[in-house]
C-alpha positions as a Markdown table, in Angstrom:
| # | Residue | x | y | z |
|---|---|---|---|---|
| 1 | Unk | -49.6 | -62.4 | 58.9 |
| 2 | Unk | -50.9 | -59.7 | 61.2 |
| 3 | Unk | -55.1 | -60.7 | 60.5 |
| 4 | Unk | -56.2 | -62.7 | 63.4 |
| 5 | Unk | -56.6 | -61.6 | 67.4 |
| 6 | Unk | -56.2 | -64.8 | 69.5 |
| 7 | Unk | -56.3 | -65.1 | 72.9 |
| 8 | Unk | -54.5 | -68.8 | 74.0 |
| 9 | Unk | -53.7 | -70.0 | 77.1 |
| 10 | Unk | -50.0 | -71.7 | 76.9 |
| 11 | Unk | -47.6 | -73.1 | 79.7 |
| 12 | Unk | -44.4 | -71.9 | 79.3 |
| 13 | Unk | -43.0 | -75.8 | 77.8 |
| 14 | Unk | -45.8 | -75.5 | 75.0 |
| 15 | Unk | -44.2 | -71.7 | 74.2 |
| 16 | Unk | -40.8 | -73.3 | 74.0 |
| 17 | Unk | -41.9 | -76.1 | 72.2 |
| 18 | Unk | -43.8 | -73.6 | 69.4 |
| 19 | Unk | -40.5 | -71.7 | 69.0 |
| 20 | Unk | -38.8 | -74.8 | 68.9 |
| 21 | Unk | -40.7 | -75.1 | 65.4 |
| 22 | Unk | -39.8 | -71.9 | 64.0 |
| 23 | Unk | -37.1 | -71.4 | 61.4 |
| 24 | Unk | -33.9 | -69.8 | 62.6 |
| 25 | Unk | -34.9 | -66.8 | 60.6 |
| 26 | Unk | -38.2 | -66.0 | 62.9 |
| 27 | Unk | -36.3 | -67.2 | 65.8 |
| 28 | Unk | -33.8 | -64.3 | 65.5 |
| 29 | Unk | -37.2 | -61.9 | 64.7 |
| 30 | Unk | -38.7 | -63.3 | 68.0 |
| 31 | Unk | -35.7 | -62.5 | 69.7 |
| 32 | Unk | -35.1 | -58.9 | 68.4 |
| 33 | Unk | -38.8 | -58.0 | 69.5 |
| 34 | Unk | -38.9 | -59.7 | 72.7 |
| 35 | Unk | -35.4 | -57.5 | 73.4 |
| 36 | Unk | -36.7 | -54.9 | 71.7 |
| 37 | Unk | -39.9 | -54.5 | 73.9 |
| 38 | Unk | -38.3 | -54.9 | 77.2 |
| 39 | Unk | -35.0 | -53.4 | 77.1 |
| 40 | Unk | -36.1 | -50.1 | 79.2 |
| 41 | Unk | -33.2 | -49.9 | 82.0 |
| 42 | Unk | -34.4 | -47.8 | 84.7 |
| 43 | Unk | -32.6 | -44.4 | 85.2 |
| 44 | Unk | -31.6 | -45.3 | 88.6 |
| 45 | Unk | -29.4 | -48.4 | 87.0 |
| 46 | Unk | -28.2 | -46.3 | 84.1 |
| 47 | Unk | -27.3 | -43.8 | 87.2 |
| 48 | Unk | -25.4 | -46.6 | 88.9 |
| 49 | Unk | -23.7 | -47.6 | 85.9 |
| 50 | Unk | -22.3 | -44.7 | 85.0 |
| 51 | Unk | -21.0 | -43.9 | 88.6 |
| 52 | Unk | -19.3 | -47.1 | 88.4 |
| 53 | Unk | -17.6 | -46.0 | 85.3 |
| 54 | Unk | -16.4 | -42.5 | 86.5 |
| 55 | Unk | -14.7 | -44.5 | 89.6 |
| 56 | Unk | -13.1 | -47.0 | 87.5 |
| 57 | Unk | -11.8 | -44.0 | 85.5 |
| 58 | Unk | -11.2 | -41.9 | 88.6 |
| 59 | Unk | -9.1 | -45.2 | 90.5 |
| 60 | Unk | -8.0 | -47.5 | 87.4 |
| 61 | Unk | -5.9 | -49.8 | 89.6 |
| 62 | Unk | -8.9 | -50.9 | 91.7 |
| 63 | Unk | -10.1 | -52.6 | 88.7 |
| 64 | Unk | -9.5 | -56.4 | 88.8 |
| 65 | Unk | -8.6 | -58.4 | 85.3 |
| 66 | Unk | -11.2 | -60.6 | 84.5 |
| 67 | Unk | -8.8 | -63.5 | 82.9 |
| 68 | Unk | -7.3 | -63.6 | 86.8 |
| 69 | Unk | -10.7 | -63.9 | 88.4 |
| 70 | Unk | -12.3 | -65.9 | 85.8 |
| 71 | Unk | -9.1 | -68.8 | 86.8 |
| 72 | Unk | -9.9 | -68.1 | 90.5 |
| 73 | Unk | -13.5 | -68.7 | 90.0 |
| 74 | Unk | -13.1 | -72.0 | 88.3 |
| 75 | Unk | -10.0 | -73.2 | 90.9 |
């Protein structure tokens, strides 16, 4: 179904309503397409994450336990 080129103006809710009509298989394909198209992580963000990983490895005692943090957030 790659034949037609169309230009249709839809608002966000109309797009959501159209996606809801897709089969689960097609929803998954759409999701994969969206993330494959827009998953470029800027180099500066990659560098920040790499530095944080290095710091965590140098100082493992500074790391917080997620279960403990999660419990504190729900209190």
